[in-house]
C-alpha positions in Angstrom: -32.5 -0.9 52.1 -30.9 -3.3 52.9 -27.2 -2.6 53.0 -25.7 -5.7 52.2 -28.3 -6.1 48.8 -27.2 -2.8 47.2 -25.4 0.2 47.5 -26.8 3.7 47.8 -26.6 5.9 44.3 -26.3 9.6 47.1 -23.1 11.6 47.3 -22.2 10.6 50.1 -22.7 6.7 49.7 -20.7 7.0 46.2 -17.6 9.2 47.9 -17.5 7.1 50.9 -17.4 3.8 49.3 -14.4 1.4 49.8 -12.3 1.7 46.7 -12.0 -1.9 44.8 -9.6 -3.7 44.0 -9.7 -5.2 40.0 -10.0 -9.4 40.3 -10.5 -9.3 36.3 -7.4 -10.5 33.8 -9.5 -9.2 31.2 -8.9 -5.4 31.3 -5.6 -4.9 29.7 -3.8 -1.1 30.6 -1.0 -0.3 28.4 -2.5 1.6 26.1 -4.5 3.6 28.8 -3.8 7.3 28.8 -3.9 9.3 32.1 -5.9 12.8 32.3 -3.6 13.7 34.8 -2.2 16.3 33.1 -1.7 15.5 29.1 -2.3 18.9 26.9 -4.7 16.8 24.5 -7.5 17.5 27.7 -9.7 20.1 28.6 -11.3 21.2 31.6 -14.9 21.8 30.8 -16.4 22.8 34.1 -14.1 22.4 37.9 -15.8 22.7 41.3 -18.2 20.6 40.7 -19.7 18.1 43.0 -21.1 14.9 41.1 -21.4 15.2 37.5 -23.7 11.9 37.7 -24.7 12.2 34.0 -23.7 14.1 31.2 -25.6 14.7 27.8 -25.2 16.6 24.5 -27.7 18.6 23.0 -26.9 20.5 19.7 -23.1 20.0 20.4 -23.5 21.8 24.0 -22.8 19.9 27.3 -25.1 19.7 29.9 -24.1 18.0 33.3 -26.6 17.0 36.1 -24.4 17.8 39.2 -26.4 15.8 42.1 -23.7 17.5 44.8 -25.2 21.0 44.0 -28.7 19.7 42.7 -28.3 21.9 39.5 -28.1 21.0 35.9 -25.7 23.3 34.0 -24.6 23.7 30.5 -20.8 24.7 29.2 -20.6 28.0 27.7 -17.4 29.6 26.1 -17.8 31.5 29.5 -17.9 28.7 31.8 -19.8 26.8 33.2 -23.7 28.1 33.5 -26.5 26.7 35.5 -30.4 26.4 33.7 -31.9 24.4 35.8 -32.2 23.8 40.4 -33.3 20.4 40.8 -32.4 19.1 44.3 -31.4 15.5 44.6 -31.2 15.1 40.9 -29.0 12.5 38.8 -29.9 12.3 35.6 -30.2 14.2 32.1 -31.1 13.8 28.6 -32.3 15.1 25.6 -34.9 14.0 22.8 -33.3 13.6 19.6 -34.7 16.9 18.5 -33.7 18.3 21.6 -36.7 20.0 22.4 -37.5 17.6 25.3 -35.3 17.9 28.4 -35.7 15.0 30.7 -34.4 15.1 34.4 -34.4 12.5 37.2 -34.4 13.1 40.5 -34.9 12.1 44.5 -32.9 9.9 46.1 -33.3 7.1 48.1 -35.9 6.8 51.0 -37.2 9.9 49.8 -40.5 10.8 48.8 -39.9 12.9 45.5 -38.5 10.0 42.9 -39.2 11.2 39.6 -39.0 11.8 36.0 -39.7 15.4 34.5 -40.0 16.0 31.1 -39.3 20.0 30.2 -40.4 21.2 26.9 -40.5 24.4 25.8 -42.6 26.8 27.9 -45.2 24.3 28.4 -46.3 22.9 31.3 -43.6 20.0 32.6 -44.5 16.9 32.9 -43.8 15.2 36.0 -44.2 11.0 36.7 -44.0 10.2 40.5 -41.9 6.5 39.9 -42.4 6.0 43.9 -46.1 6.0 43.1 -45.7 3.4 40.3 -42.8 1.7 42.6 -45.4 1.1 45.3 -48.8 0.2 43.2 -46.7 -2.5 41.0 -43.2 -2.8 42.0 -42.2 -5.4 39.6 -40.3 -7.2 41.4 -42.5 -8.1 43.7 -42.1 -12.0 43.0 -38.5 -12.0 42.6 -36.4 -13.8 45.9 -33.3 -11.9 47.0 -31.0 -13.1 49.9 -30.0 -17.2 50.4 -31.4 -19.0 47.5 -29.2 -22.5 47.8 -27.0 -23.9 50.2 -28.2 -22.0 53.5 -28.1 -23.2 57.2 -29.7 -21.6 60.4 -26.6 -20.2 61.7 -25.9 -18.5 58.9 -29.4 -16.9 58.0 -29.4 -15.9 61.7 -26.0 -13.8 61.0 -27.2 -12.4 57.6 -30.6 -11.5 59.3 -28.6 -9.8 62.1 -26.4 -7.8 59.3 -29.0 -6.7 57.5 -31.9 -5.9 59.5 -34.1 -7.8 57.5 -34.6 -12.1 56.2 -32.2 -13.6 54.9 -34.5 -14.6 52.2 -36.8 -11.9 50.9 -39.0 -10.5 48.1 -38.4 -7.1 46.1 -39.5 -4.6 48.3 -41.2 -1.1 47.4 -37.7 1.2 47.0 -37.5 3.9 44.1 -34.5 6.0 43.2 -34.8 7.4 39.6 -30.7 7.6 38.6 -30.4 7.7 34.6 -32.2 8.2 31.4 -32.2 7.5 27.5 -34.5 9.1 24.8 -36.8 6.6 23.5 -38.6 6.6 20.0 -41.8 8.9 20.4 -41.0 11.3 23.0 -40.5 8.4 25.5 -37.4 8.5 27.5 -35.9 5.2 29.4 -34.9 4.9 32.9 -33.0 3.1 35.1 -34.6 2.5 38.5 -31.8 2.0 40.7 -34.0 1.0 43.7 -36.8 -0.9 42.0 -34.0 -2.6 40.2 -35.6 -2.4 36.9 -35.9 -0.3 33.4 -39.1 1.8 33.5 -40.6 3.6 30.1 -41.9 7.3 30.6 -44.0 8.1 28.0 -44.0 11.7 26.6 -47.1 11.9 28.5 -45.9 10.6 31.9 -47.6 7.2 31.6 -45.2 4.9 33.2 -44.5 1.3 32.7 -41.9 -1.4 33.2 -39.5 -2.5 30.3 -37.8 -5.2 31.7 -36.1 -6.7 35.0 -33.1 -6.6 35.8 -31.4 -10.2 37.4 -30.2 -10.8 40.9 -26.7 -11.0 41.7 -25.7 -14.5 42.5 -22.6 -15.1 44.5 -21.7 -18.4 46.2 -19.4 -17.1 49.0 -16.1 -18.5 49.3 -14.7 -18.9 53.2 -12.5 -15.6 52.6 -15.5 -14.1 51.7 -17.8 -14.8 54.1 -15.2 -14.0 56.8 -14.5 -10.6 55.1 -18.1 -9.7 55.7 -18.9 -11.2 59.2 -20.6 -14.2 58.3 -18.1 -17.0 58.4 -21.3 -19.8 59.1 -22.2 -18.7 55.4 -19.0 -20.3 53.1 -20.3 -22.4 50.5 -24.5 -20.1 50.6 -25.4 -19.0 47.5 -26.6 -15.2 47.9 -29.1 -13.3 45.5 -28.1 -9.4 45.5 -30.1 -7.1 44.6 -29.1 -5.5 41.2 -28.3 -1.2 41.3 -29.5 -0.2 37.8 -27.4 2.9 36.8 -27.6 4.0 33.6 -29.5 3.0 30.2 -28.4 3.9 26.6 -29.8 3.3 23.1 -28.0 0.2 21.5 -28.3 -1.0 17.9 -31.5 -2.8 16.6 -33.9 -1.6 19.2 -31.8 -2.7 22.0 -30.7 -1.0 25.3 -27.4 -1.2 27.2 -27.5 -0.9 30.9 -24.5 -0.7 33.6 -25.0 -2.1 36.9 -23.7 -2.2 40.3 -24.0 -5.9 41.7 -25.6 -4.7 45.4 -24.0 -5.5 48.6 -20.6 -4.0 50.0 -18.6 -2.5 47.4 -15.2 -4.0 49.0 -11.9 -6.1 47.4 -13.7 -8.8 49.5 -16.7 -9.6 46.8 -14.4 -8.7 43.9 -15.2 -6.8 40.5 -19.0 -7.8 39.7 -20.2 -4.9 38.2 -22.1 -5.7 34.3 -23.0 -4.3 31.0 -26.8 -6.1 30.3 -28.4 -5.9 26.8 -32.1 -5.9 27.0 -33.6 -7.3 23.5 -36.5 -5.4 21.8 -38.6 -8.0 23.1 -37.6 -7.2 26.6 -34.9 -10.0 26.9 -32.1 -9.7 29.4 -28.6 -11.1 29.2 -25.1 -9.8 30.2 -22.8 -8.9 27.5 -19.3 -7.9 30.2 -18.5 -8.1 33.6 -16.1 -7.4 35.9 -16.4 -3.8 36.3 -16.1 -2.2 39.7 -18.2 0.3 40.0 -20.0 0.7 36.8 -21.8 4.1 37.0 -21.8 4.9 33.2 -22.0 4.1 29.8 -21.6 5.3 26.2 -22.1 3.2 23.1 -20.6 5.3 20.3 -19.5 3.2 16.8 -19.9 -0.8 18.3 -17.7 0.2 21.0 -19.1 0.8 25.1 -17.3 3.1 26.8 -18.2 2.3 30.8 -16.8 4.4 34.0 -15.4 2.6 36.4 -16.1 5.0 39.6 -13.9 2.6 42.1 -11.3 1.4 39.6 -10.2 5.0 38.4 -10.6 4.1 34.6 -12.9 4.4 31.8 -13.0 0.8 30.7 -14.0 0.1 26.2 -15.1 -3.2 25.2 -16.7 -4.0 21.9 -14.9 -3.8 18.1 -11.0 -4.2 19.2 -11.2 -6.4 22.3 -11.5 -5.0 25.7 -8.7 -2.4 27.4 -9.2 0.3 29.6 -9.2 4.0 27.5 -8.4 6.2 30.0 -7.5 6.4 33.6 -8.4 9.5 35.9 -9.6 9.6 39.3 -13.0 8.9 40.5 -15.1 8.8 37.0 -18.6 8.7 37.7 -20.3 9.4 34.2 -19.0 9.4 30.3 -20.3 10.4 27.0 -18.9 9.4 23.9 -19.1 11.0 20.4 -17.0 9.5 17.0 -14.2 11.9 18.2 -14.2 12.4 22.1 -14.7 11.4 25.8 -16.9 13.8 27.8 -16.1 12.3 31.5 -17.6 13.6 34.9 -15.4 13.3 38.1 -16.9 12.7 41.8 -15.5 15.1 43.8 -14.2 13.5 46.9 -13.7 17.0 49.8 -12.9 20.2 49.2 -9.5 20.2 48.1 -10.4 18.2 45.4 -13.0 18.8 43.6 -15.0 17.1 40.8 -14.7 18.0 37.2 -16.1 17.9 33.6 -13.3 16.9 31.1 -13.1 16.4 27.0 -10.5 13.9 25.9 -9.9 13.2 22.5 -10.8 9.8 21.8 
């Protein structure tokens, strides 16, 4: 894993990331609400480590806590652990609620998998690392310096990353979050492999789409900030980091991405939302997010959790604005009337939580 090219999606990785400063003038804030204590907020679970994904099943709230390695559901008596899953990152249900899909693993580990649990049947386990080793969908994609390079810059970048200044997609797997598909299948955001994959109800894996490299032409200030002043004017293709996937209209999918590289003010707000068409075409529909770790779509409006900006941003019908401000939002789920938000714990005295807020 080359730290210049991607942000690791681990509890320590996201909690220890440098807080970014927004450079996007497109995000308006006057109508935003704060979650610091309005009476309309309801804390559904507290003392949570890293609620990476929230899922709703027949009105019941579930969440995957990557910090504790558990999947819990919210009950009238509080949160109840329903499954222990080391390295859990995602949980989702089939539309009928009968199948629970679980994404688990962690950067660099051997157990990168999606598990489908349906009643008392034997779970169906898909090994995403084995698929990555066999197929490696981005094996022919060029990352790193793609224009304007020079020997001094190339040498500096090689020293910074521990690898070549220009390289092809390497074998890397880290399944993150999930969305149900027709026929009992699930889409999974493969954060390590830079792709959206399909896992069938029987466990077969295929590639839906690759996310495009995140190209950036370094300004002198940006090059100085990351310690490679000779790279001013160089165009660098960072690896994309897909974090969440959701069903969109007309058979499409919507995907949030981190932009690769250091999440620092020096490189700006580069997180994006992409649309994958039913035929597999990929197009960017929004950008300028600071840590786009999750999204939800309801009635033509897309809600994006911006982990490093401390807000949930809404775009679509009615334009783009800040829907609410909340510290360290790592996940979001929307219904016609409510928002469910999971926040990252930042220490023993500041645990994460799952809250419900009127939309």
